C-alpha positions in Angstrom: -30.3 -99.5 11.6 -31.2 -96.1 10.1 -32.2 -95.3 6.3 -31.3 -92.1 4.6 -31.0 -90.5 1.3 -32.0 -87.6 -1.4 -34.7 -87.5 -3.9 -34.6 -84.8 -6.4 -37.7 -83.2 -7.7 -37.2 -81.7 -11.2 -39.8 -80.2 -13.8 -40.8 -77.7 -16.1 -41.8 -74.4 -14.4 -45.5 -74.3 -12.5 -45.8 -78.2 -12.8 -46.4 -78.2 -8.9 -43.0 -79.0 -7.9 -42.9 -77.1 -4.9 -46.5 -78.0 -3.7 -45.3 -81.6 -4.0 -42.5 -81.1 -1.6 -44.8 -79.3 0.8 -47.2 -82.1 0.9 -44.3 -85.1 1.0 -42.5 -83.5 4.1 -46.2 -82.4 5.8 -44.9 -78.7 6.3 -44.3 -75.6 4.0 -40.4 -75.5 3.7 -40.7 -73.8 0.1 -42.7 -71.1 -1.2 -45.3 -71.4 -3.9 -46.7 -68.9 -6.5 -48.6 -68.9 -10.2 -45.5 -67.1 -12.0 -42.9 -69.2 -13.2 -39.5 -69.7 -11.4 -41.0 -69.1 -8.2 -38.0 -71.5 -6.7 -34.8 -70.2 -7.3 -32.5 -72.4 -5.4 -32.3 -76.2 -4.5 -34.3 -76.2 -1.3 -34.3 -79.2 1.0 -37.4 -80.7 2.8 -36.8 -83.3 5.4 -38.7 -85.9 6.1 -38.4 -88.4 9.2 -40.5 -91.2 9.8 -39.2 -94.1 12.1 -36.2 -95.2 11.1 -36.2 -93.3 7.4 -35.4 -89.6 6.5 -35.7 -88.5 3.5 -34.2 -85.1 2.1 -36.3 -84.2 -0.7 -34.6 -81.3 -2.8 -36.8 -79.0 -4.8 -35.5 -77.2 -7.5 -35.9 -74.3 -10.3 -38.2 -75.3 -13.3 -36.4 -76.2 -16.2 -36.8 -73.8 -19.0 -35.6 -71.8 -21.8 -33.5 -69.3 -20.4 -33.7 -65.6 -21.5 -31.3 -64.1 -18.9 -27.9 -65.3 -17.3 -30.2 -65.8 -14.1 -32.5 -68.2 -15.8 -29.3 -70.2 -17.0 -28.0 -70.7 -13.8 -31.7 -71.7 -12.7 -31.1 -74.4 -14.9 -27.9 -75.6 -14.3 -28.8 -75.5 -10.5 -31.7 -78.0 -11.2 -30.0 -80.3 -13.4 -27.2 -80.5 -10.6 -29.3 -81.4 -8.0 -30.4 -84.9 -10.4 -26.9 -86.1 -9.7 -25.7 -87.0 -6.5 -29.2 -88.3 -5.3 -31.3 -91.8 -4.4 -34.1 -90.9 -6.1 -34.8 -88.6 -9.0 -38.4 -87.9 -9.6 -39.4 -86.0 -13.2 -43.2 -84.2 -12.5 -45.5 -83.6 -15.1 -49.0 -82.2 -15.4 -52.2 -84.9 -15.5 -54.3 -82.4 -17.8 -51.6 -81.3 -20.1 -49.6 -82.5 -23.3 -46.1 -83.6 -22.9 -44.6 -80.6 -24.4 -40.8 -79.7 -24.6 -40.3 -78.6 -21.1 -41.4 -82.0 -19.9 -39.4 -83.7 -22.7 -36.2 -81.8 -21.2 -37.0 -82.8 -17.6 -37.8 -86.8 -18.7 -34.0 -86.6 -20.3 -32.7 -85.4 -17.6 -33.8 -87.7 -15.2 -32.9 -90.4 -17.7 -29.3 -89.0 -17.8 -28.9 -89.1 -14.2 -30.6 -92.4 -13.9 -27.6 -94.1 -16.0 -25.2 -96.9 -15.2 -26.5 -97.7 -11.5 -27.4 -94.1 -10.8 -30.5 -93.1 -8.8 -33.8 -94.3 -9.2 -36.1 -92.8 -11.9 -39.8 -91.8 -10.9 -42.2 -90.2 -13.4 -45.1 -88.5 -11.2 -48.2 -87.3 -13.0 -49.2 -84.2 -10.7 -52.6 -82.6 -10.4 -55.0 -85.7 -10.7 -57.9 -83.6 -9.6 -58.3 -81.5 -12.4 -59.0 -84.5 -15.1 -61.0 -87.5 -15.1 -59.6 -91.0 -13.9 -59.8 -91.8 -18.2 -57.6 -88.5 -18.5 -55.1 -89.8 -15.7 -54.8 -93.1 -17.3 -54.3 -91.6 -20.9 -51.8 -89.6 -19.5 -49.8 -92.1 -18.0 -49.7 -94.0 -21.1 -48.6 -91.3 -22.8 -45.8 -90.2 -20.9 -44.4 -94.1 -20.6 -44.4 -93.7 -24.4 -42.3 -90.7 -24.5 -40.0 -92.0 -21.5 -39.3 -95.2 -24.0 -39.0 -92.7 -27.1 -36.7 -90.5 -25.3 -34.9 -93.0 -24.1 -34.0 -95.0 -27.2 -32.9 -91.3 -29.1 -30.6 -90.5 -26.3 -29.4 -94.4 -25.5 -30.4 -94.5 -22.5 -32.7 -97.8 -22.6 -31.5 -99.1 -19.5 -32.5 -96.0 -17.3 -35.6 -96.0 -18.9 -36.6 -99.7 -18.4 -36.2 -98.6 -14.4 -38.7 -96.0 -14.3 -41.8 -96.3 -12.3 -45.0 -94.2 -12.2 -47.0 -92.4 -10.0 -50.6 -90.1 -10.3 -51.0 -87.8 -7.7 -52.3 -84.2 -6.5 -49.8 -82.1 -4.8 -52.7 -80.3 -3.7 -55.1 -82.7 -2.3 -52.5 -85.3 -1.2 -54.5 -88.0 -3.4 -51.4 -90.7 -4.0 -49.0 -89.0 -2.4 -48.8 -91.1 0.7 -47.9 -94.2 -1.9 -45.3 -92.5 -3.6 -43.7 -91.2 -0.1 -43.8 -95.0 0.9 -42.0 -96.0 -2.5 -39.4 -93.2 -2.1 -38.8 -94.2 1.6 -38.2 -97.9 0.9 -35.5 -96.7 -1.6 -33.3 -95.0 0.8 -30.1 -96.3 1.5 -28.8 -97.9 5.0 -27.0 -94.4 6.6 -27.6 -92.6 9.7 -29.9 -89.3 10.0 -28.2 -86.3 8.5 -30.5 -83.9 10.1 -32.2 -83.7 13.6 -35.3 -85.7 13.9 -37.6 -82.4 14.3 -36.1 -80.5 11.3 -38.1 -80.2 8.1 -35.6 -78.0 6.6 -32.5 -76.6 6.2 -32.7 -72.8 5.2 -31.8 -70.5 7.0 -34.3 -68.1 8.8 -33.2 -65.4 7.4 -33.5 -66.7 4.1 -36.7 -68.2 4.5 -38.3 -64.7 6.0 -36.7 -63.1 2.8 -38.7 -65.7 0.5 -41.7 -65.2 2.4 -41.6 -61.5 1.5 -40.9 -62.6 -2.3 -43.7 -65.6 -2.5 -46.2 -62.5 -1.5 -45.1 -60.2 -4.0 -45.0 -63.1 -6.6 -48.6 -63.8 -5.9 -49.7 -60.0 -5.6 -47.5 -58.6 -9.0 -48.6 -59.0 -12.4 -46.8 -60.6 -16.0 -43.1 -60.2 -16.0 -42.4 -58.4 -12.5 -41.7 -61.2 -10.2 -38.8 -62.2 -12.2 -37.3 -59.0 -11.8 -37.7 -59.4 -8.0 -34.8 -60.5 -5.5 -35.3 -60.0 -1.7 -32.5 -60.5 0.9 -32.8 -59.7 4.6 -30.4 -56.7 5.5 -30.8 -56.5 9.5 -31.5 -59.4 11.7 -31.9 -58.8 15.1 -35.0 -60.4 16.6 -37.8 -59.6 16.7 -36.6 -56.6 14.2 -36.3 -57.9 10.6 -35.5 -55.8 7.7 -35.8 -57.2 4.5 -34.7 -55.0 0.8 -36.7 -55.9 -2.0 -34.5 -55.4 -5.5 -36.0 -54.2 -8.6 -34.0 -54.0 -12.0 -35.3 -50.7 -13.1 -36.6 -47.4 -11.1 -39.8 -47.4 -12.8 -40.6 -51.0 -11.0 -40.0 -49.6 -7.4 -43.4 -47.6 -8.0 -44.9 -50.7 -9.0 -43.6 -52.8 -6.0 -44.7 -50.1 -3.6 -48.2 -49.6 -4.8 -50.3 -46.3 -4.7 -49.8 -44.8 -1.3 -47.7 -47.9 -0.3 -50.8 -50.4 0.1 -48.9 -53.0 -2.0 -46.0 -53.1 0.0 -48.1 -52.7 3.0 -50.4 -55.8 2.1 -47.1 -57.9 1.1 -45.6 -57.0 5.0 -49.2 -58.0 6.8 -49.3 -61.2 4.5 -45.8 -62.6 5.1 -46.0 -61.4 8.9 -48.6 -63.8 9.5 -46.3 -66.4 8.3 -44.1 -65.2 11.1 -43.8 -65.9 14.8 -45.9 -63.4 16.7 -44.2 -60.0 17.4 -41.8 -60.0 14.7 -41.0 -56.3 13.2 -41.2 -56.6 9.5 -39.8 -53.7 7.8 -39.4 -54.0 3.8 -37.3 -51.6 1.7 -37.3 -51.0 -2.4 -34.0 -50.6 -4.1 -32.9 -50.8 -7.5 -30.0 -53.4 -8.8 -30.0 -52.4 -12.4 -30.4 -55.4 -14.7 -29.1 -57.9 -11.9 -30.8 -60.8 -13.6 -28.2 -60.6 -16.3 -25.0 -59.4 -14.3 -22.5 -62.4 -13.5 -21.4 -60.4 -10.5 -24.7 -59.5 -9.0 -25.6 -62.7 -9.2 -22.5 -64.2 -7.6 -23.2 -61.6 -4.8 -26.6 -63.0 -4.3 -25.3 -66.7 -4.4 -27.3 -67.5 -7.7 
């Protein structure tokens, strides 16, 4: 008999959700970058070990939206917490529990009501603080979970919460977390082939790799204004269109004498099969983050 199920990973921006999913799966299935809201879709990472398959769902960071896109990202994250077997709320070990963390905890508790998914709180980035700091954070977050559960009449869900301390970067504590999640998976046939680690289409993955490098190299708010999509895919030739919101942003993406765009292409190409010819083009889709028709077209 095999077991298979879903585990959603929630948290505010930059808390380390994508790095944690990659660490749990043991492969890069979702992009990472220092800029907030790098993850824009519910990305599935698949771990198959023996007779158990876990489908981890990486979600956009829960935040206070300033654009139509931001609101849709929050909806995506909350929607991913509904029909799963485990829901994880990720917080940082060395940061105070703030409003974004409280929103994450509440979302977790609301999804776990009345026999919903098993709720877990994951204290991440333990490598950035002391053992005493980690212990203090675990106590603090447990207190906040109880407080939020009382405020929202979710004491039953609050009593079911389990706590884990991990470092997504180094892997510390991740094995125990994965073992616990695996034990919670229900009896079910596998949903994906044993060797598959993600369900993201290849063309979309290439576009994401390009956006990841742009997010790593661009400063301040510009990564939010960038959307990437594959417009031509005839292997080994792949064309990725980089969309920005204003004409003035094109030059920032291209860089002096085209150097920044060249660096982005080189870095993305290193992660693709040898022989790939990757072409990058930059276009303007004015104010796309706030236009519902464009967001629909882009699949957000």
